[in-house]
N, CA, C and O atoms as CSV, one atom per row, in Angstrom:
chain,resi,resn,atom,element,x,y,z
A,1,MET,N,N,-6.489,323.725,-43.741
A,1,MET,CA,C,-5.404,324.894,-43.099
A,1,MET,C,C,-4.409,324.676,-44.075
A,1,MET,O,O,-4.103,323.585,-44.556
A,2,LYS,N,N,-3.802,326.050,-44.405
A,2,LYS,CA,C,-2.633,325.887,-45.356
A,2,LYS,C,C,-1.483,326.720,-44.810
A,2,LYS,O,O,-1.747,327.636,-44.031
A,3,VAL,N,N,-0.390,326.501,-45.117
A,3,VAL,CA,C,0.658,327.693,-45.019
A,3,VAL,C,C,1.242,328.252,-46.421
A,3,VAL,O,O,1.531,327.587,-47.416
A,4,SER,N,N,1.317,329.342,-46.276
A,4,SER,CA,C,1.910,329.951,-47.774
A,4,SER,C,C,2.882,330.699,-47.691
A,4,SER,O,O,3.336,330.965,-46.578
A,5,GLU,N,N,3.394,331.179,-48.741
A,5,GLU,CA,C,4.635,331.979,-48.789
A,5,GLU,C,C,4.624,333.540,-48.577
A,5,GLU,O,O,3.627,334.018,-49.117
A,6,THR,N,N,5.115,334.129,-48.196
A,6,THR,CA,C,5.039,335.690,-47.949
A,6,THR,C,C,6.105,336.034,-49.368
A,6,THR,O,O,6.614,335.121,-50.017
A,7,GLU,N,N,6.306,337.437,-49.671
A,7,GLU,CA,C,7.050,337.793,-50.649
A,7,GLU,C,C,8.545,337.805,-50.193
A,7,GLU,O,O,9.547,337.738,-50.904
A,8,GLU,N,N,8.446,337.912,-48.754
A,8,GLU,CA,C,10.190,337.529,-48.264
A,8,GLU,C,C,10.475,336.303,-48.338
A,8,GLU,O,O,11.639,335.927,-48.478
A,9,GLY,N,N,9.421,335.457,-48.251
A,9,GLY,CA,C,9.670,333.862,-48.244
A,9,GLY,C,C,9.577,333.277,-46.988
A,9,GLY,O,O,10.062,332.155,-46.843
A,10,ALA,N,N,8.962,333.919,-45.920
A,10,ALA,CA,C,8.735,333.592,-44.410
A,10,ALA,C,C,7.540,333.232,-44.528
A,10,ALA,O,O,6.755,333.968,-45.127
A,11,SER,N,N,7.078,331.887,-43.927
A,11,SER,CA,C,5.823,331.228,-43.732
A,11,SER,C,C,4.817,332.330,-43.181
A,11,SER,O,O,5.178,333.161,-42.348
A,12,LEU,N,N,3.411,332.276,-43.750
A,12,LEU,CA,C,2.540,332.770,-43.068
A,12,LEU,C,C,1.215,331.966,-42.808
A,12,LEU,O,O,0.604,331.471,-43.755
A,13,TYR,N,N,0.873,331.869,-41.795
A,13,TYR,CA,C,-0.440,330.838,-41.228
A,13,TYR,C,C,-1.573,331.069,-41.844
A,13,TYR,O,O,-1.964,332.168,-41.451
A,14,GLU,N,N,-2.184,330.699,-42.471
A,14,GLU,CA,C,-3.445,331.168,-43.004
A,14,GLU,C,C,-4.432,329.875,-43.069
A,14,GLU,O,O,-4.462,328.985,-43.919
A,15,PRO,N,N,-5.155,330.034,-42.012
A,15,PRO,CA,C,-6.085,329.083,-41.120
A,15,PRO,C,C,-7.329,328.930,-42.068
A,15,PRO,O,O,-7.737,327.769,-42.079
A,16,TYR,N,N,-8.083,329.845,-42.914
A,16,TYR,CA,C,-8.986,329.752,-43.792
A,16,TYR,C,C,-8.875,330.394,-45.054
A,16,TYR,O,O,-8.161,331.393,-45.147
A,17,GLU,N,N,-9.639,329.841,-46.277
A,17,GLU,CA,C,-9.484,330.219,-47.642
A,17,GLU,C,C,-10.012,331.327,-47.457
A,17,GLU,O,O,-10.900,331.487,-46.619
A,18,ARG,N,N,-9.470,332.440,-48.340
A,18,ARG,CA,C,-10.167,333.848,-48.647
A,18,ARG,C,C,-11.145,333.349,-49.616
A,18,ARG,O,O,-11.055,332.319,-50.284
A,19,THR,N,N,-12.413,334.502,-49.603
A,19,THR,CA,C,-13.192,334.727,-50.801
A,19,THR,C,C,-13.104,335.901,-51.229
A,19,THR,O,O,-12.799,336.904,-50.583
A,20,ALA,N,N,-13.457,335.786,-52.702
A,20,ALA,CA,C,-13.629,337.078,-53.269
A,20,ALA,C,C,-14.022,338.485,-53.075
A,20,ALA,O,O,-13.645,339.527,-53.611
A,21,ASP,N,N,-14.884,338.223,-52.161
A,21,ASP,CA,C,-15.463,339.310,-51.286
A,21,ASP,C,C,-15.198,339.695,-50.132
A,21,ASP,O,O,-15.834,340.586,-49.569
A,22,GLY,N,N,-14.088,338.991,-49.554
A,22,GLY,CA,C,-13.639,339.514,-48.657
A,22,GLY,C,C,-13.655,338.686,-47.203
A,22,GLY,O,O,-13.098,338.979,-46.145
A,23,GLY,N,N,-14.499,337.542,-47.543
A,23,GLY,CA,C,-14.987,336.727,-46.547
A,23,GLY,C,C,-14.129,335.404,-46.367
A,23,GLY,O,O,-13.190,335.303,-47.157
A,24,PHE,N,N,-14.242,334.728,-45.770
A,24,PHE,CA,C,-13.711,333.406,-45.307
A,24,PHE,C,C,-14.375,332.051,-45.358
A,24,PHE,O,O,-15.306,331.797,-44.593
A,25,ILE,N,N,-13.882,331.089,-46.319
A,25,ILE,CA,C,-14.685,329.671,-46.071
A,25,ILE,C,C,-13.855,328.999,-45.117
A,25,ILE,O,O,-12.652,328.735,-45.127
A,26,ILE,N,N,-15.034,328.718,-44.049
A,26,ILE,CA,C,-14.567,327.834,-42.576
A,26,ILE,C,C,-14.601,326.493,-42.755
A,26,ILE,O,O,-14.039,325.790,-41.915
A,27,LYS,N,N,-15.141,326.004,-43.671
A,27,LYS,CA,C,-15.622,324.568,-43.763
A,27,LYS,C,C,-15.987,324.411,-45.235
A,27,LYS,O,O,-16.805,325.138,-45.799
A,28,ARG,N,N,-15.322,323.406,-45.822
A,28,ARG,CA,C,-15.733,322.787,-47.271
A,28,ARG,C,C,-15.782,321.097,-47.165
A,28,ARG,O,O,-14.796,320.359,-47.157
A,29,THR,N,N,-16.793,320.807,-47.108
A,29,THR,CA,C,-16.880,319.217,-47.382
A,29,THR,C,C,-17.883,318.885,-48.982
A,29,THR,O,O,-18.499,319.593,-49.779
A,30,ASP,N,N,-17.587,317.386,-48.836
A,30,ASP,CA,C,-18.704,316.953,-49.996
A,30,ASP,C,C,-19.931,317.520,-49.845
A,30,ASP,O,O,-20.556,317.774,-50.875
A,31,GLU,N,N,-20.574,317.858,-48.437
A,31,GLU,CA,C,-21.942,317.861,-48.474
A,31,GLU,C,C,-22.295,319.519,-48.196
A,31,GLU,O,O,-23.437,319.940,-48.380
A,32,PHE,N,N,-21.063,320.501,-47.681
A,32,PHE,CA,C,-21.467,321.719,-47.567
A,32,PHE,C,C,-20.470,322.447,-47.735
A,32,PHE,O,O,-19.317,322.059,-47.926
A,33,VAL,N,N,-20.925,323.753,-47.664
A,33,VAL,CA,C,-19.669,324.818,-47.924
A,33,VAL,C,C,-20.056,326.220,-46.623
A,33,VAL,O,O,-20.884,327.099,-46.861
A,34,ILE,N,N,-19.548,326.166,-45.783
A,34,ILE,CA,C,-19.797,327.341,-44.831
A,34,ILE,C,C,-18.837,328.480,-44.991
A,34,ILE,O,O,-17.644,328.176,-44.982
A,35,ASP,N,N,-19.150,329.707,-45.132
A,35,ASP,CA,C,-18.371,330.736,-45.377
A,35,ASP,C,C,-18.900,331.919,-44.141
A,35,ASP,O,O,-19.899,331.775,-43.437
A,36,VAL,N,N,-17.948,333.092,-44.100
A,36,VAL,CA,C,-18.379,334.199,-43.269
A,36,VAL,C,C,-17.846,335.392,-44.206
A,36,VAL,O,O,-16.673,335.559,-44.540
A,37,VAL,N,N,-18.755,336.047,-44.497
A,37,VAL,CA,C,-18.495,337.241,-45.599
A,37,VAL,C,C,-19.176,338.646,-44.794
A,37,VAL,O,O,-20.154,338.590,-44.048
A,38,PRO,N,N,-18.534,339.697,-45.083
A,38,PRO,CA,C,-18.923,340.980,-44.574
A,38,PRO,C,C,-19.914,341.384,-45.575
A,38,PRO,O,O,-19.830,341.200,-46.790
A,39,MET,N,N,-21.160,342.133,-44.729
A,39,MET,CA,C,-21.893,342.709,-45.597
A,39,MET,C,C,-21.949,344.274,-45.073
A,39,MET,O,O,-21.028,344.550,-44.304
A,40,ILE,N,N,-22.905,345.378,-45.369
A,40,ILE,CA,C,-22.648,346.586,-45.090
A,40,ILE,C,C,-22.549,346.953,-43.451
A,40,ILE,O,O,-21.748,347.769,-42.994
A,41,TYR,N,N,-23.434,346.257,-42.733
A,41,TYR,CA,C,-23.637,346.620,-41.489
A,41,TYR,C,C,-23.064,345.539,-40.659
A,41,TYR,O,O,-23.069,345.825,-39.461
A,42,ASN,N,N,-22.494,344.193,-40.994
A,42,ASN,CA,C,-22.620,343.010,-40.157
A,42,ASN,C,C,-21.799,342.107,-40.993
A,42,ASN,O,O,-21.510,342.393,-42.155
A,43,TRP,N,N,-21.367,340.859,-40.320
A,43,TRP,CA,C,-20.818,339.493,-40.927
A,43,TRP,C,C,-21.732,338.556,-41.178
A,43,TRP,O,O,-22.391,338.191,-40.204
A,44,ARG,N,N,-21.943,338.098,-42.140
A,44,ARG,CA,C,-22.994,336.921,-42.601
A,44,ARG,C,C,-22.584,335.502,-42.460
A,44,ARG,O,O,-21.453,335.304,-42.905
A,45,LEU,N,N,-23.043,334.693,-42.080
A,45,LEU,CA,C,-22.636,333.449,-42.170
A,45,LEU,C,C,-23.518,332.585,-43.142
A,45,LEU,O,O,-24.736,332.655,-42.975
A,46,HIS,N,N,-23.050,331.811,-44.098
A,46,HIS,CA,C,-23.758,331.021,-45.055
A,46,HIS,C,C,-23.407,329.689,-44.933
A,46,HIS,O,O,-22.380,329.247,-44.419
A,47,VAL,N,N,-24.605,328.881,-45.592
A,47,VAL,CA,C,-24.191,327.393,-45.834
A,47,VAL,C,C,-24.930,327.105,-47.130
A,47,VAL,O,O,-26.061,327.547,-47.332
A,48,ALA,N,N,-24.228,326.311,-48.053
A,48,ALA,CA,C,-24.731,325.950,-49.225
A,48,ALA,C,C,-23.852,324.597,-49.910
A,48,ALA,O,O,-22.723,324.320,-49.504
A,49,THR,N,N,-24.401,323.974,-50.774
A,49,THR,CA,C,-24.000,322.851,-51.178
A,49,THR,C,C,-22.845,323.089,-52.132
A,49,THR,O,O,-22.790,324.088,-52.850
A,50,PRO,N,N,-21.956,322.168,-52.115
A,50,PRO,CA,C,-20.577,322.499,-53.054
A,50,PRO,C,C,-21.052,323.004,-54.381
A,50,PRO,O,O,-20.518,324.030,-54.800
A,51,GLU,N,N,-22.058,322.378,-55.161
A,51,GLU,CA,C,-22.406,322.547,-56.337
A,51,GLU,C,C,-23.178,323.962,-56.329
A,51,GLU,O,O,-23.159,324.625,-57.366
A,52,ALA,N,N,-23.750,324.369,-55.373
A,52,ALA,CA,C,-24.504,325.970,-55.451
A,52,ALA,C,C,-23.877,327.251,-54.945
A,52,ALA,O,O,-24.265,328.419,-54.906
A,53,TYR,N,N,-22.492,326.469,-54.476
A,53,TYR,CA,C,-21.845,327.663,-53.337
A,53,TYR,C,C,-21.266,328.931,-54.421
A,53,TYR,O,O,-20.684,328.821,-55.500
A,54,GLY,N,N,-21.639,330.015,-53.739
A,54,GLY,CA,C,-21.248,331.414,-54.555
A,54,GLY,C,C,-22.620,331.877,-55.569
A,54,GLY,O,O,-22.708,332.937,-56.190
A,55,ALA,N,N,-23.532,330.879,-55.538
A,55,ALA,CA,C,-24.591,331.418,-56.462
A,55,ALA,C,C,-25.894,331.541,-55.610
A,55,ALA,O,O,-26.633,332.525,-55.633
A,56,PHE,N,N,-26.119,330.217,-54.719
A,56,PHE,CA,C,-27.229,330.283,-54.156
A,56,PHE,C,C,-26.919,329.585,-52.629
A,56,PHE,O,O,-26.299,328.543,-52.417
A,57,TYR,N,N,-27.423,330.312,-51.836
A,57,TYR,CA,C,-27.174,329.711,-50.284
A,57,TYR,C,C,-28.665,329.205,-49.843
A,57,TYR,O,O,-29.779,329.546,-50.239
A,58,GLU,N,N,-28.244,328.270,-48.879
A,58,GLU,CA,C,-29.778,327.339,-48.340
A,58,GLU,C,C,-30.137,328.308,-47.299
A,58,GLU,O,O,-31.306,328.654,-47.133
A,59,LYS,N,N,-28.878,328.886,-46.385
A,59,LYS,CA,C,-29.379,329.489,-45.101
A,59,LYS,C,C,-28.304,330.606,-44.835
A,59,LYS,O,O,-27.125,330.315,-45.040
A,60,GLY,N,N,-28.648,331.917,-44.374
A,60,GLY,CA,C,-27.695,333.168,-43.978
A,60,GLY,C,C,-28.043,333.447,-42.520
A,60,GLY,O,O,-29.198,333.238,-42.147
A,61,TYR,N,N,-27.210,333.863,-41.748
A,61,TYR,CA,C,-27.367,334.522,-40.306
A,61,TYR,C,C,-26.223,335.479,-40.475
A,61,TYR,O,O,-25.092,335.369,-40.949
A,62,CYS,N,N,-27.113,336.759,-39.756
A,62,CYS,CA,C,-26.283,338.099,-39.466
A,62,CYS,C,C,-25.931,337.796,-37.711
A,62,CYS,O,O,-26.527,337.358,-36.728
A,63,PHE,N,N,-24.576,338.338,-38.062
A,63,PHE,CA,C,-23.920,338.754,-36.704
A,63,PHE,C,C,-23.427,340.145,-36.802
A,63,PHE,O,O,-22.421,340.432,-37.452
A,64,PHE,N,N,-24.355,341.268,-35.957
A,64,PHE,CA,C,-24.249,342.465,-36.010
A,64,PHE,C,C,-23.126,343.168,-35.527
A,64,PHE,O,O,-22.727,343.115,-34.363
A,65,GLY,N,N,-22.457,344.047,-36.738
A,65,GLY,CA,C,-21.414,344.904,-36.506
A,65,GLY,C,C,-20.294,344.064,-37.378
A,65,GLY,O,O,-20.354,342.894,-37.756
A,66,LEU,N,N,-19.191,345.097,-37.583
A,66,LEU,CA,C,-18.111,344.503,-38.282
A,66,LEU,C,C,-16.596,344.557,-38.029
A,66,LEU,O,O,-15.633,344.544,-38.797
A,67,GLY,N,N,-16.731,344.631,-36.441
A,67,GLY,CA,C,-15.540,344.495,-35.472
A,67,GLY,C,C,-14.850,343.193,-35.275
A,67,GLY,O,O,-15.490,342.143,-35.212
A,68,LEU,N,N,-13.694,343.238,-35.188
A,68,LEU,CA,C,-12.873,341.843,-35.023
A,68,LEU,C,C,-13.587,340.861,-34.092
A,68,LEU,O,O,-13.553,339.638,-34.233
A,69,ASP,N,N,-14.312,341.592,-33.016
A,69,ASP,CA,C,-14.727,340.754,-32.168
A,69,ASP,C,C,-16.057,339.891,-32.391
A,69,ASP,O,O,-16.435,338.872,-31.814
A,70,VAL,N,N,-16.707,340.723,-33.539
A,70,VAL,CA,C,-17.750,339.911,-34.149
A,70,VAL,C,C,-17.441,339.042,-35.101
A,70,VAL,O,O,-18.186,338.083,-35.306
A,71,LEU,N,N,-16.274,339.240,-35.847
A,71,LEU,CA,C,-16.073,338.346,-36.760
A,71,LEU,C,C,-15.530,336.985,-36.097
A,71,LEU,O,O,-15.800,335.876,-36.557
A,72,VAL,N,N,-14.861,337.169,-35.144
A,72,VAL,CA,C,-14.427,335.850,-33.965
A,72,VAL,C,C,-15.568,335.407,-33.676
A,72,VAL,O,O,-15.681,334.190,-33.824
A,73,LYS,N,N,-16.828,336.178,-33.168
A,73,LYS,CA,C,-17.734,335.410,-32.983
A,73,LYS,C,C,-18.540,334.560,-33.751
A,73,LYS,O,O,-19.140,333.572,-33.329
A,74,ALA,N,N,-18.522,335.115,-35.234
A,74,ALA,CA,C,-19.011,334.221,-36.507
A,74,ALA,C,C,-18.580,333.309,-36.659
A,74,ALA,O,O,-19.222,332.267,-36.787
A,75,VAL,N,N,-16.868,333.442,-36.709
A,75,VAL,CA,C,-16.044,332.216,-37.218
A,75,VAL,C,C,-16.428,331.170,-36.094
A,75,VAL,O,O,-16.882,330.082,-36.450
A,76,THR,N,N,-16.258,331.463,-34.714
A,76,THR,CA,C,-16.535,330.710,-33.885
A,76,THR,C,C,-17.995,329.878,-33.916
A,76,THR,O,O,-18.044,328.681,-33.635
A,77,ALA,N,N,-18.867,330.458,-34.194
A,77,ALA,CA,C,-20.039,329.998,-34.561
A,77,ALA,C,C,-20.060,328.865,-35.478
A,77,ALA,O,O,-20.434,327.695,-35.392
A,78,ALA,N,N,-19.497,329.646,-36.451
A,78,ALA,CA,C,-19.264,328.380,-37.793
A,78,ALA,C,C,-18.639,327.351,-37.751
A,78,ALA,O,O,-19.083,326.354,-38.321
A,79,GLU,N,N,-17.313,327.320,-36.988
A,79,GLU,CA,C,-16.864,326.234,-36.699
A,79,GLU,C,C,-17.644,325.158,-35.845
A,79,GLU,O,O,-17.806,323.975,-36.146
A,80,GLU,N,N,-18.096,325.820,-34.710
A,80,GLU,CA,C,-19.246,324.951,-34.000
A,80,GLU,C,C,-20.209,324.353,-34.821
A,80,GLU,O,O,-20.518,323.171,-34.666
A,81,TRP,N,N,-20.817,325.214,-35.863
A,81,TRP,CA,C,-21.987,324.846,-36.586
A,81,TRP,C,C,-21.778,323.696,-37.601
A,81,TRP,O,O,-22.609,322.887,-38.014
A,82,ALA,N,N,-20.245,323.842,-37.952
A,82,ALA,CA,C,-19.920,322.515,-39.012
A,82,ALA,C,C,-19.601,321.134,-38.350
A,82,ALA,O,O,-19.208,320.173,-39.012
A,83,LYS,N,N,-19.789,321.102,-37.048
A,83,LYS,CA,C,-19.587,319.911,-36.249
A,83,LYS,C,C,-20.760,319.238,-36.606
A,83,LYS,O,O,-20.648,318.021,-36.749
A,84,GLY,N,N,-21.975,319.798,-36.804
A,84,GLY,CA,C,-23.161,319.077,-36.933
A,84,GLY,C,C,-23.707,319.044,-38.478
A,84,GLY,O,O,-22.989,319.040,-39.478
A,85,ASP,N,N,-25.055,319.023,-38.450
A,85,ASP,CA,C,-25.475,319.343,-39.986
A,85,ASP,C,C,-26.226,320.524,-40.215
A,85,ASP,O,O,-27.422,320.650,-39.952
A,86,PRO,N,N,-25.387,321.497,-40.780
A,86,PRO,CA,C,-25.829,322.915,-40.881
A,86,PRO,C,C,-27.200,323.083,-41.648
A,86,PRO,O,O,-27.819,324.133,-41.474
A,87,PHE,N,N,-27.687,322.163,-42.442
A,87,PHE,CA,C,-28.879,322.192,-43.151
A,87,PHE,C,C,-30.297,321.974,-42.097
A,87,PHE,O,O,-31.426,322.217,-42.523
A,88,VAL,N,N,-30.094,321.582,-40.959
A,88,VAL,CA,C,-30.983,320.954,-40.172
A,88,VAL,C,C,-31.104,321.863,-38.965
A,88,VAL,O,O,-32.221,322.091,-38.502
A,89,THR,N,N,-29.830,322.485,-38.339
A,89,THR,CA,C,-29.637,323.335,-37.344
A,89,THR,C,C,-29.125,324.689,-37.511
A,89,THR,O,O,-28.463,325.004,-38.500
A,90,ASP,N,N,-29.417,325.511,-36.559
A,90,ASP,CA,C,-28.760,327.027,-36.649
A,90,ASP,C,C,-27.679,327.098,-35.964
A,90,ASP,O,O,-27.472,326.233,-35.113
A,91,PRO,N,N,-26.701,328.192,-36.189
A,91,PRO,CA,C,-25.543,328.077,-35.756
A,91,PRO,C,C,-25.526,329.162,-34.275
A,91,PRO,O,O,-26.067,330.267,-34.265
A,92,PRO,N,N,-24.909,328.656,-33.288
A,92,PRO,CA,C,-24.943,329.320,-32.259
A,92,PRO,C,C,-24.523,330.919,-32.117
A,92,PRO,O,O,-23.516,331.446,-32.590
A,93,GLY,N,N,-25.538,331.527,-31.360
A,93,GLY,CA,C,-25.137,333.249,-31.110
A,93,GLY,C,C,-25.443,333.866,-31.939
A,93,GLY,O,O,-25.208,335.068,-31.825
A,94,PHE,N,N,-26.085,333.405,-33.130
A,94,PHE,CA,C,-26.595,334.884,-34.364
A,94,PHE,C,C,-27.404,335.743,-33.706
A,94,PHE,O,O,-27.846,335.566,-32.570
A,95,ASP,N,N,-27.640,336.847,-34.540
A,95,ASP,CA,C,-28.238,337.928,-34.119
A,95,ASP,C,C,-29.743,338.086,-34.880
A,95,ASP,O,O,-30.726,338.602,-34.349
A,96,LYS,N,N,-29.693,337.509,-36.273
A,96,LYS,CA,C,-30.573,337.595,-36.792
A,96,LYS,C,C,-30.423,336.490,-38.050
A,96,LYS,O,O,-29.401,336.390,-38.729
A,97,ARG,N,N,-31.641,335.674,-38.231
A,97,ARG,CA,C,-31.834,334.698,-39.756
A,97,ARG,C,C,-32.001,335.583,-40.699
A,97,ARG,O,O,-32.918,336.388,-40.535
A,98,ALA,N,N,-31.248,335.665,-41.816
A,98,ALA,CA,C,-31.465,336.537,-43.263
A,98,ALA,C,C,-32.197,335.884,-43.876
A,98,ALA,O,O,-33.004,336.540,-44.535
A,99,TYR,N,N,-32.286,334.624,-43.965
A,99,TYR,CA,C,-32.973,333.650,-44.827
A,99,TYR,C,C,-32.998,332.366,-44.634
A,99,TYR,O,O,-33.605,331.636,-45.418
């Protein structure tokens, strides 16, 4: 988590690092990177090794819809998933496994 400065100099709380495609990196460790990114019709949750992140994902899960409620559901699932080993488990509450 980080705090950044706005143009006016006031602090703005930013809990997650933004991705170039409009998503969020939820957890980055030495073993994995978990992100949530918008797709055409849904939010997608990914996991990758740090070395492959951005080019290759080990797993991907769809959370149907693009509303704020769906984003909150996907982020909450990602935070819970990051507590275990995402390479051998599935996140809670997903709608479809993409790959």
